[in-house]
N, CA and C of each residue as an Amber inpcrd file, in Angstrom:
protein
   264
   1.4760000   4.4250000   4.3210000   1.0960000   5.6070000   3.6160000
   2.1800000   5.9700000   2.5940000   3.4190000   5.7460000   2.9130000
   4.4900000   6.0440000   1.9740000   4.3830000   5.1550000   0.7420000
   3.9790000   3.9050000   0.9450000   3.7840000   3.0080000  -0.1990000
   2.7300000   3.5700000  -1.1290000   1.6650000   4.1200000  -0.5980000
   0.6030000   4.6960000  -1.4260000   1.1320000   5.8720000  -2.2260000
   1.9080000   6.7200000  -1.5820000   2.4450000   7.8860000  -2.2790000
   3.3930000   7.4570000  -3.3940000   4.2300000   6.4670000  -3.1380000
   5.1340000   5.9900000  -4.1800000   4.3710000   5.3230000  -5.3160000
   3.2910000   4.6230000  -4.9760000   2.5210000   3.9260000  -6.0100000
   1.7410000   4.9000000  -6.8760000   1.2330000   5.9660000  -6.3140000
   0.3880000   6.8760000  -7.0940000   1.1910000   7.8960000  -7.8840000
   2.3620000   8.2790000  -7.4040000   3.1740000   9.2570000  -8.1310000
   3.7350000   8.6200000  -9.3900000   3.6760000   9.3260000 -10.4360000
   4.2360000   8.8760000 -11.7070000   4.7990000  10.0730000 -12.4250000
   4.6110000  10.1090000 -13.6790000   5.0840000  11.2450000 -14.4660000
   4.4140000  12.5050000 -13.9830000   4.9940000  13.6100000 -13.9160000
   6.3490000  14.0010000 -14.2750000   7.3400000  13.8560000 -13.1370000
   6.9050000  13.3720000 -11.9870000   7.7710000  13.3440000 -10.8100000
   8.7800000  12.2050000 -10.8530000   8.3970000  11.0950000 -11.4400000
   9.2770000   9.9400000 -11.5500000   8.7390000   9.0360000 -12.6410000
   9.4520000   7.9700000 -12.9190000   8.9700000   7.0270000 -13.9210000
   7.6950000   6.3650000 -13.4180000   6.8260000   5.9960000 -14.3470000
   5.6210000   5.2790000 -13.9390000   6.0070000   3.8770000 -13.4810000
   5.1170000   3.2280000 -12.7580000   5.4240000   1.8960000 -12.2400000
   5.5910000   0.8700000 -13.3520000   4.9140000   1.0630000 -14.4790000
   5.0590000   0.1250000 -15.5860000   6.4450000   0.2340000 -16.2210000
   7.0700000   1.3970000 -16.1220000   8.4200000   1.5830000 -16.6440000
   9.4830000   1.1850000 -15.6220000   9.1440000   1.2750000 -14.3630000
  10.0950000   0.9960000 -13.2820000   9.6650000  -0.2960000 -12.5960000
   9.9930000  -1.4170000 -13.2080000   9.5420000  -2.7290000 -12.7200000
  10.0510000  -3.0480000 -11.3180000  11.2850000  -2.6790000 -11.0090000
  11.8310000  -2.9810000  -9.6830000  11.0110000  -2.3040000  -8.5900000
  10.5900000  -1.0550000  -8.8210000   9.7480000  -0.3500000  -7.8450000
   8.3960000  -1.0330000  -7.7130000   7.8210000  -1.4460000  -8.8410000
   6.5400000  -2.1420000  -8.8210000   6.6210000  -3.4160000  -7.9980000
   7.6460000  -4.2210000  -8.2420000   7.7880000  -5.4800000  -7.5060000
   8.0450000  -5.2480000  -6.0210000   8.8400000  -4.2200000  -5.6860000
   9.1050000  -3.9550000  -4.2740000   7.8490000  -3.4420000  -3.5600000
   7.0280000  -2.6300000  -4.2570000   5.7700000  -2.1750000  -3.6510000
   4.7980000  -3.3220000  -3.4610000   4.7290000  -4.2290000  -4.4330000
   3.8500000  -5.3960000  -4.2950000   4.3170000  -6.2990000  -3.1530000
   5.6240000  -6.5090000  -3.0500000   6.1520000  -7.3570000  -1.9800000
   5.9240000  -6.7310000  -0.6040000   6.1740000  -5.4220000  -0.4850000
   5.9710000  -4.7800000   0.8170000   4.4830000  -4.7250000   1.1650000
   3.6260000  -4.5140000   0.1760000   2.1850000  -4.5350000   0.4240000
   1.7130000  -5.8900000   0.8950000   2.2160000  -6.9320000   0.2430000
   1.8750000  -8.2940000   0.6640000   2.3560000  -8.5550000   2.0890000
   3.5650000  -8.0920000   2.4060000   4.1040000  -8.2940000   3.7510000
   3.2740000  -7.5600000   4.7980000   2.8790000  -6.3270000   4.5020000
   2.0790000  -5.5500000   5.4560000   0.7380000  -6.2360000   5.7020000
   0.0660000  -6.6380000   4.6280000  -1.2320000  -7.2920000   4.8030000
  -1.0970000  -8.6400000   5.5090000  -0.0760000  -9.4080000   5.1830000
   0.0610000 -10.7060000   5.8350000   0.4280000 -10.5650000   7.3090000
   1.2500000  -9.5610000   7.6460000   1.5670000  -9.3380000   9.0590000
   0.3580000  -8.8040000   9.8180000  -0.3870000  -7.8980000   9.1950000
  -1.5780000  -7.3560000   9.8620000  -2.6480000  -8.4290000  10.0130000
  -2.7350000  -9.3020000   9.0560000  -3.7560000 -10.3580000   9.0920000
  -3.3570000 -11.4850000  10.0300000  -2.0580000 -11.6080000  10.3170000
  -1.5810000 -12.6830000  11.1820000  -1.5230000 -14.0000000  10.4490000
  -1.1290000 -13.9630000   9.1890000  -1.1570000 -15.1560000   8.3360000
  -0.1040000 -16.1830000   8.7190000   1.0250000 -15.7470000   9.2520000
   2.1140000 -16.6690000   9.5520000   2.5670000 -16.4950000  10.9970000
   2.4630000 -17.5620000  11.7570000   2.9260000 -17.5110000  13.1480000
   4.4380000 -17.3180000  13.2290000   5.1650000 -17.8930000  12.2570000
   6.6210000 -17.7390000  12.2530000   7.0310000 -16.2830000  12.0450000
   6.3530000 -15.6010000  11.1410000   6.6790000 -14.1910000  10.9100000
   6.3330000 -13.3400000  12.1220000   5.2330000 -13.6560000  12.7840000
   4.8340000 -12.9130000  13.9860000   5.8860000 -13.0870000  15.0800000
   6.3920000 -14.3090000  15.2310000   7.4400000 -14.5490000  16.2240000
   8.7440000 -13.8770000  15.8290000   9.0860000 -13.9130000  14.5400000
  10.3280000 -13.3080000  14.0620000  10.3480000 -11.8000000  14.3160000
   9.2300000 -11.1250000  14.0390000   9.1500000  -9.6780000  14.2380000
   8.6670000  -9.3040000  15.6320000   8.4120000 -10.2880000  16.4800000
   7.9820000 -10.0890000  17.8630000   6.7360000  -9.2090000  17.9430000
   5.7340000  -9.5480000  17.1420000   4.4840000  -8.8050000  17.1210000
   3.4970000  -9.3850000  18.1150000   2.6020000  -8.5400000  18.5790000
   1.5280000  -8.9710000  19.4650000   0.3420000  -9.3680000  18.5950000
  -0.2350000 -10.5100000  18.8740000  -1.3860000 -10.9680000  18.1010000
  -2.5950000 -10.1320000  18.4970000  -3.2120000  -9.5070000  17.4970000
  -4.3720000  -8.6510000  17.7480000  -5.6400000  -9.4890000  17.8440000
  -6.6110000  -9.0320000  18.6130000  -7.9120000  -9.7020000  18.6030000
  -8.5160000  -9.6340000  17.1960000  -9.3560000 -10.5930000  16.8670000
  -9.9080000 -10.7080000  15.5110000 -10.5940000  -9.4260000  15.0470000
 -11.3950000  -8.8210000  15.9150000 -12.1350000  -7.6130000  15.5300000
 -11.1890000  -6.4580000  15.1980000 -10.1760000  -6.2570000  16.0220000
  -9.2070000  -5.1880000  15.7900000  -8.3560000  -5.4800000  14.5590000
  -7.9690000  -6.7280000  14.3870000  -7.1720000  -7.1130000  13.2180000
  -7.9260000  -6.8440000  11.9270000  -9.1950000  -7.2060000  11.8870000
 -10.0040000  -6.9500000  10.6910000 -10.1360000  -5.4590000  10.4210000
 -10.2700000  -4.6530000  11.4770000 -10.3930000  -3.2140000  11.3230000
  -9.0940000  -2.6200000  10.7610000  -7.9490000  -3.0730000  11.2500000
  -6.6620000  -2.5710000  10.7610000  -6.4830000  -2.9080000   9.2880000
  -6.7990000  -4.1320000   8.9000000  -6.6570000  -4.5400000   7.5030000
  -7.6040000  -3.7320000   6.6140000  -8.8160000  -3.4850000   7.0720000
  -9.7670000  -2.6820000   6.2850000  -9.2710000  -1.2540000   6.1170000
  -8.6990000  -0.6540000   7.1690000  -8.2050000   0.7170000   7.0820000
  -6.9890000   0.8240000   6.1640000  -6.1130000  -0.1650000   6.2030000
  -4.9560000  -0.1550000   5.3020000  -5.4210000  -0.2690000   3.8570000
  -6.3810000  -1.1490000   3.5960000  -6.9190000  -1.2990000   2.2400000
  -7.6490000  -0.0280000   1.8030000  -8.4250000   0.5710000   2.6990000
  -9.1490000   1.8010000   2.3690000  -8.1760000   2.9390000   2.0880000
  -7.0610000   3.0050000   2.8160000  -6.0520000   4.0260000   2.5770000
  -5.4490000   3.8650000   1.1890000  -5.1210000   2.6700000   0.8180000
  -4.5450000   2.4140000  -0.4890000  -5.5240000   2.7690000  -1.6070000
  -6.7380000   2.3240000  -1.4950000  -7.7530000   2.5940000  -2.5210000
  -8.0950000   4.0820000  -2.5440000  -8.2310000   4.6910000  -1.3840000
  -8.5540000   6.1180000  -1.3100000  -7.4850000   6.9890000  -1.9440000
  -6.2120000   6.6810000  -1.6980000  -5.1220000   7.4460000  -2.3140000
  -5.1620000   7.3300000  -3.8260000  -5.4180000   6.1390000  -4.3200000
  -5.4670000   5.9390000  -5.7700000  -6.6410000   6.6940000  -6.3930000
  -7.8200000   6.5840000  -5.7780000  -9.0060000   7.2630000  -6.3150000
  -8.8260000   8.7780000  -6.2780000  -8.2910000   9.3010000  -5.1940000
  -8.0620000  10.7420000  -5.0920000  -7.0650000  11.2160000  -6.1470000
  -5.9930000  10.4840000  -6.3310000  -4.9990000  10.8550000  -7.3260000
  -5.5860000  10.8400000  -8.7300000  -6.3160000   9.8060000  -9.0740000
  -6.9040000   9.7060000 -10.4100000  -7.9740000  10.7780000 -10.6150000
  -8.7560000  11.0720000  -9.5810000  -9.8050000  12.1010000  -9.6880000
  -9.1920000  13.4830000  -9.9130000  -8.1820000  13.8250000  -9.1280000
  -7.5410000  15.1220000  -9.2950000  -6.8100000  15.2210000 -10.6290000
  -6.2320000  14.1250000 -11.0580000  -5.5730000  14.1300000 -12.3590000
  -6.5910000  14.3400000 -13.4790000  -7.7680000  13.7560000 -13.3420000
  -8.8160000  13.9350000 -14.3460000  -9.3550000  15.3620000 -14.3240000
  -9.6080000  15.9130000 -13.1260000 -10.1720000  17.2450000 -13.0070000
  -9.1860000  18.3540000 -13.3750000  -7.9570000  18.2240000 -12.9270000
  -6.9730000  19.2740000 -13.1310000  -6.0390000  19.0000000 -14.3060000
  -5.9950000  17.7840000 -14.7440000  -5.1030000  17.4330000 -15.8490000
  -3.6750000  17.3110000 -15.3610000  -2.8190000  16.9220000 -16.2810000
  -1.3960000  16.8560000 -15.9440000  -0.8730000  18.2660000 -15.7510000
  -0.2210000  18.4860000 -14.6630000   0.2500000  19.8390000 -14.3400000
   1.5000000  20.2240000 -15.1230000   2.2520000  19.2370000 -15.5880000
   3.5040000  19.5280000 -16.3030000   3.5040000  18.8580000 -17.6350000
């Protein structure tokens, strides 16, 4: 959820992601890591972080909820920005 907040916040609170490339790359890398760990893509990473392998149905549900959270935060932010305009 913190990744979503950092990704959606831009001006006037901080630089936009297009201006702050290091933040953009770190958010993309952490997002990739979260999805790959939740999906169980690498057995080595699962062993390294000592994660429990989830059943397929639960794993798919977790990945869908993480994706829905990311998309929902973006849509809500863009909708409120369109309706209310830039506040500053």
